[in-house]
C-alpha positions as CSV (number, residue, x, y, z in Angstrom):
1,M,8.6,-8.5,-4.5
2,A,5.6,-6.3,-4.5
3,H,4.4,-4.9,-0.9
4,V,0.9,-6.0,0.4
5,I,-1.4,-4.6,2.8
6,S,-2.6,-6.7,5.7
7,D,-6.1,-6.4,7.7
8,D,-4.8,-3.7,9.8
9,C,-5.4,-1.3,6.9
10,I,-8.0,1.4,8.1
11,A,-8.4,2.7,4.5
12,C,-7.2,6.2,5.5
13,G,-6.0,6.9,2.0
14,T,-2.3,8.0,3.0
15,C,-0.6,5.6,0.8
16,I,-2.7,6.2,-2.2
17,S,-1.4,9.6,-2.7
18,E,2.3,8.6,-1.9
19,C,2.6,5.8,-4.4
20,P,4.5,6.9,-7.4
21,V,3.1,4.4,-9.9
22,E,-0.4,4.2,-9.0
23,A,-0.6,0.6,-7.7
24,I,-3.1,1.0,-4.7
25,S,-6.7,0.6,-4.9
26,E,-9.2,1.7,-2.7
27,G,-11.7,-0.6,-0.9
28,D,-12.6,-1.5,2.9
29,I,-9.1,-2.7,3.1
30,Y,-6.7,-1.3,0.2
31,S,-4.8,-3.4,-2.1
32,I,-1.7,-3.3,-4.0
33,N,-1.4,-4.7,-7.6
34,P,1.7,-6.8,-7.7
35,D,2.2,-6.1,-11.5
36,I,2.6,-2.3,-11.0
37,C,4.2,-2.1,-7.7
38,T,7.8,-1.5,-7.9
39,D,8.7,-2.2,-4.3
40,C,10.1,1.2,-3.7
41,G,8.4,0.9,-0.1
42,T,7.1,4.4,-0.2
43,C,3.6,3.6,1.2
44,A,4.9,1.4,4.0
45,E,6.9,4.2,5.3
46,V,3.8,6.6,5.4
47,C,1.2,4.1,6.6
48,P,0.0,5.0,10.2
49,T,-0.9,1.5,11.2
50,G,2.1,-0.6,9.8
51,A,-0.3,-2.5,7.6
52,I,2.0,-2.4,4.5
53,H,4.8,-4.9,4.6
54,E,6.9,-6.6,1.7
55,G,5.1,-9.6,0.5
């Protein structure tokens, strides 16, 4: 199951550079494309607000 980004996202960009498959899109609140996400958890590990979790 792909990870998701909650409303706690502050759009800092930390997760984007860490995603090995480029599944994260920028916006007011970032989003993860579930068709691309490999559920590796790297983004969740680096998120400073804990906004990323398993969907």
